[in-house]
PAZADREN-578658 format. One line per field, with one value per residue: x, y, z of N, C-alpha, C in turn; residue in one letter. Coordinates in Angstrom, 1 decimal. Each point is the difference from the previous one (the first is absolute). Example, Ala and Ser with C-alpha at 12.3 -4.5 7.8 and 13.67 -1.06 7.14 Angstrom:
REM residues 2
n_c1	c(13.2 -0.4)
n_c2	c(-5.7 1.1)
n_c3	c(7.8 -0.7)
ca_c1	c(-0.9 0.9)
ca_c2	c(1.2 1.1)
ca_c3	c(0.0 0.0)
c_c1	c(0.9 -0.8)
c_c2	c(1.2 1.1)
c_c3	c(0.0 0.8)
residu	c(A S)
This chain:
REM residues 118
n_c1	c(0.8 1.1 0.4 -1.2 0.0 1.2 -0.5 -1.1 0.7 0.9 -1.1 -0.7 1.1 0.2 -1.2 0.1 1.2 -0.6 -0.9 1.1 -0.9 -0.2 1.0 -1.0 0.1 0.4 -1.0 1.3 -0.6 0.3 1.0 -0.2 0.8 0.7 -1.0 0.2 1.3 0.2 -0.3 -0.8 -1.1 -0.5 -1.3 0.3 -1.2 0.5 0.6 1.1 0.0 1.2 -0.1 1.1 -0.1 0.9 1.0 0.4 -0.9 1.1 -0.7 -0.2 -0.6 -0.2 0.8 -0.9 1.0 -0.9 0.0 0.2 -0.8 0.5 -1.3 -0.3 0.3 -0.6 -0.4 -1.2 0.6 0.4 0.0 0.0 0.8 -0.5 0.8 -1.2 0.3 0.0 -1.0 0.9 -0.8 0.8 -0.9 0.1 0.1 -0.3 -0.3 -0.7 0.6 -1.2 0.2 -0.2 0.0 -0.5 0.3 1.0 -0.2 0.0 1.0 -0.5 1.2 -0.4 0.8 0.8 0.6 1.3 -0.1 -0.9 1.1 -0.9)
n_c2	c(-1.2 -0.1 -1.0 -0.4 0.5 -0.6 -1.0 0.1 0.1 -1.0 -0.7 0.4 -0.2 -1.1 -0.4 0.4 -0.7 -0.9 0.1 0.6 0.8 0.4 0.8 0.8 0.0 1.1 0.5 0.2 1.1 0.2 0.6 1.1 0.2 -0.2 -0.8 0.0 -0.1 1.2 1.2 0.1 0.5 0.6 0.3 0.8 0.1 1.1 -0.8 0.2 -1.3 0.0 -1.1 -0.4 -1.0 -0.4 -0.4 0.4 0.7 0.7 0.6 1.0 0.7 0.8 -0.9 -0.6 -0.7 -0.8 -0.1 -1.0 -1.0 -0.8 0.1 0.5 -0.8 0.5 -0.5 0.2 -0.4 1.0 -0.8 1.2 0.0 1.1 0.9 0.5 -1.0 1.1 -0.5 -0.2 0.3 -0.6 0.4 -1.0 0.5 -0.4 1.3 0.4 0.5 -0.2 -0.7 0.8 -1.0 0.9 -1.0 0.8 0.3 -1.3 0.2 -0.1 0.2 0.7 -0.8 1.1 -0.3 0.3 -0.7 -0.5 0.2 0.8)
n_c3	c(0.0 0.7 -0.7 0.0 1.2 0.1 -0.7 0.7 1.1 -0.4 -0.3 1.1 0.7 -0.7 0.1 1.3 -0.1 -0.8 0.9 0.5 0.6 -1.2 0.3 0.4 -1.3 0.7 -0.6 -0.1 0.3 -1.3 0.6 -0.6 1.0 -1.1 -0.1 1.4 -0.4 0.6 -0.6 1.0 -0.4 1.1 -0.1 1.0 -0.5 0.5 0.9 -0.7 0.2 0.3 -0.6 0.6 -0.9 0.9 -0.8 1.2 -0.6 0.3 0.9 -0.8 1.0 -1.0 -0.5 0.8 0.4 -0.4 1.4 -0.9 0.1 -0.9 0.0 -1.3 -1.0 -1.0 -1.1 0.6 1.0 0.7 1.1 0.6 1.1 0.4 0.6 -0.4 -0.9 -0.7 -0.8 -0.8 -1.1 -0.9 -0.8 -0.9 -1.3 -1.2 0.0 1.2 1.1 0.5 1.1 1.0 0.9 0.8 0.9 0.2 -1.3 -0.1 -0.9 -1.3 -0.5 -1.1 -0.6 -0.3 -1.2 0.1 -1.1 0.9 0.7 0.5)
ca_c1	c(-0.8 0.9 0.6 -1.0 0.0 1.2 -0.1 -1.0 0.6 1.0 -0.7 -0.6 1.1 0.5 -1.1 0.0 1.1 -0.1 -1.3 -0.2 -0.6 1.0 -0.2 -0.7 0.8 -0.7 0.2 0.7 -0.3 1.2 -0.1 1.2 -0.1 0.3 -1.3 -0.5 0.9 -0.2 -0.5 -1.4 -0.7 -1.4 -0.6 -0.7 -0.7 0.6 1.5 0.5 1.1 1.0 0.4 1.1 0.2 1.4 0.0 -0.1 -1.4 -0.1 -0.9 0.2 -1.1 0.4 1.5 0.3 0.0 -1.0 0.4 -1.0 0.4 -0.9 -0.8 -0.2 0.2 -0.5 0.2 -0.7 -0.2 1.0 -0.6 0.9 -0.5 0.9 0.5 -1.1 -0.9 -1.0 0.3 0.2 0.0 0.1 -0.8 0.3 -0.7 1.1 1.0 0.8 -0.7 -1.1 -0.6 0.8 -0.9 0.6 -1.0 -0.1 -1.0 -1.0 -0.3 0.7 0.3 0.4 1.4 0.2 1.4 0.6 -0.4 -1.4 0.0 -0.1)
ca_c2	c(1.2 1.1 0.1 0.6 1.4 0.6 0.1 1.1 1.3 0.3 0.2 1.3 0.9 0.1 0.6 1.4 0.7 0.2 0.7 1.2 1.1 1.0 1.3 0.8 1.0 1.3 0.7 1.3 1.0 0.8 1.3 0.9 1.2 1.2 0.4 1.0 1.0 1.2 1.1 0.1 1.1 -0.2 1.2 -0.1 1.3 1.0 -0.2 -1.1 -0.6 -0.8 -1.3 -0.6 -1.4 -0.4 -1.4 -1.0 0.3 1.0 1.0 1.4 0.8 1.4 0.1 -0.6 -1.5 -0.6 -1.3 -1.0 -1.4 -0.6 -1.1 -1.0 0.5 -0.9 0.6 1.3 0.7 0.0 0.5 0.4 0.4 1.1 -0.2 0.1 -1.1 0.3 -0.6 0.8 -0.9 0.4 -0.9 0.3 -0.8 -0.7 0.9 0.8 0.3 0.9 0.4 0.1 -0.1 0.4 -0.4 1.0 0.9 -0.8 0.6 -0.5 1.1 -0.4 0.3 0.3 0.2 1.3 0.7 0.6 0.9 1.3)
ca_c3	c(0.0 0.1 -1.4 -0.9 0.3 -0.5 -1.5 -0.4 0.3 -1.0 -1.3 0.0 0.0 -1.4 -0.8 0.4 -0.6 -1.4 -0.3 0.8 -0.8 -0.6 0.4 -1.0 -0.7 -0.1 -1.3 0.3 -1.1 -0.3 0.6 -0.4 0.8 -0.9 -0.6 0.8 0.2 -0.8 0.6 -0.2 0.7 0.3 0.5 1.3 0.1 -0.8 -0.1 -0.8 0.7 -0.8 0.6 -0.8 0.3 -0.5 -0.5 1.1 0.5 1.0 -0.3 0.4 -0.3 0.1 0.3 1.2 0.0 0.9 0.6 -0.2 -0.2 -1.0 0.6 -1.1 -1.3 -1.1 -1.3 -0.2 1.3 1.0 1.2 1.1 1.3 0.5 1.4 0.9 -0.2 -1.0 -1.3 -1.3 -1.1 -1.4 -0.9 -1.4 -1.0 -0.8 -0.5 1.0 1.2 -0.3 1.3 1.3 1.1 1.3 1.0 1.1 -0.5 -0.5 -1.3 -1.1 -0.9 -1.3 -0.3 -1.4 -0.2 0.0 -1.3 0.1 1.2 -0.6)
c_c1	c(0.9 0.6 -1.0 -0.2 1.2 0.0 -1.0 0.6 1.0 -0.6 -0.6 1.1 0.6 -1.0 0.0 1.1 -0.2 -1.3 -0.3 -0.5 1.1 -0.4 -0.6 1.0 -0.8 0.4 0.5 -0.2 1.3 -0.1 1.3 -0.1 0.3 -1.3 -0.6 0.9 -0.3 -0.5 -1.5 -0.6 -1.4 -0.5 -0.8 -0.7 0.7 1.5 0.3 1.2 0.9 0.3 1.0 0.2 1.3 0.0 0.0 -1.3 0.0 -0.9 0.5 -1.2 0.4 1.5 0.4 -0.1 -1.0 0.6 -1.1 0.6 -1.0 -0.8 -0.3 0.3 -0.5 0.3 -0.6 -0.2 1.2 -0.6 1.1 -0.7 1.0 0.3 -1.1 -1.0 -1.0 0.5 0.1 0.1 0.2 -0.8 0.3 -1.0 1.1 1.1 0.9 -0.8 -1.1 -0.7 0.9 -1.0 0.7 -1.1 -0.1 -1.0 -1.2 -0.5 0.9 0.2 0.4 1.5 0.1 1.5 0.4 -0.4 -1.3 -0.1 0.0 -0.5)
c_c2	c(1.3 0.3 0.6 1.5 0.7 0.1 1.0 1.4 0.4 0.3 1.4 1.1 0.3 0.7 1.5 0.8 0.4 0.7 1.2 1.1 1.0 1.4 0.8 1.0 1.2 0.6 1.4 0.9 0.7 1.4 0.8 1.3 1.3 0.5 1.2 1.2 1.2 1.1 0.2 1.1 -0.4 1.3 -0.4 1.3 1.0 -0.3 -1.2 -0.6 -0.9 -1.3 -0.6 -1.4 -0.4 -1.4 -1.1 0.2 0.9 1.2 1.4 0.8 1.5 0.2 -0.6 -1.5 -0.5 -1.3 -1.0 -1.4 -0.5 -1.1 -1.1 0.7 -1.0 0.8 1.4 0.7 -0.2 0.6 0.2 0.1 1.1 -0.2 0.2 -1.1 0.2 -0.6 1.1 -1.0 0.7 -1.0 0.4 -0.8 -0.6 1.0 0.7 0.0 1.0 0.5 0.0 0.0 0.3 -0.3 1.1 1.1 -0.8 0.5 -0.6 1.1 -0.5 0.5 0.4 0.3 1.4 0.7 0.6 1.0 1.4 1.0)
c_c3	c(0.0 -1.3 -0.9 0.3 -0.5 -1.5 -0.4 0.2 -1.1 -1.4 0.0 0.0 -1.4 -0.9 0.3 -0.6 -1.4 -0.4 0.9 -0.8 -0.5 0.5 -1.2 -0.6 -0.1 -1.4 0.4 -1.2 -0.2 0.4 -0.4 0.8 -0.9 -0.6 0.8 0.2 -0.9 0.9 -0.4 0.8 0.4 0.7 1.3 0.3 -1.0 -0.3 -1.0 0.7 -1.0 0.7 -0.9 0.5 -0.6 -0.4 1.1 0.8 1.3 -0.4 0.5 -0.4 0.3 0.5 1.3 -0.1 1.1 0.5 -0.1 -0.1 -1.1 0.6 -1.0 -1.3 -1.0 -1.3 -0.1 1.4 0.9 1.3 1.0 1.3 0.5 1.4 1.0 -0.2 -1.1 -1.3 -1.1 -1.1 -1.3 -0.8 -1.4 -0.9 -0.9 -0.4 1.0 1.3 -0.2 1.3 1.1 1.1 1.3 1.0 1.1 -0.4 -0.4 -1.4 -1.0 -1.0 -1.3 -0.2 -1.4 -0.1 -0.1 -1.3 0.0 1.2 -0.5 1.0)
residu	c(X X X X X X X X X X X X X X X X X X X X X X X X X X X X X X X X X X X X X X X X X X X X X X X X X X X X X X X X X X X X X X X X X X X X X X X X X X X X X X X X X X X X X X X X X X X X X X X X X X X X X X X X X X X X X X X X X X X X X X)
């Protein structure tokens, strides 16, 4: 009886080795941080603000570097958290970044390139 139990254990162990579940392969979306890099403008009421996104995704708003950490990044969105815990997001379409979300103001601003700044 003891030998039978040992044989069943060995068989189930070997079957378990060869039939272990495969790790799910996550479909990693291609992401190019250079896509977001550039100088953009947005209007907050009467004021026009300048936002600079560097190739390493650091943010500068109106010439001041903003202390942020990247929370998530995908092909069309980069989400930051600032030092106060507020979320900042850059959202894009197929061509360029088009929206800037600031959780501290709870507002989303349209981005426009320097060529349209006037």
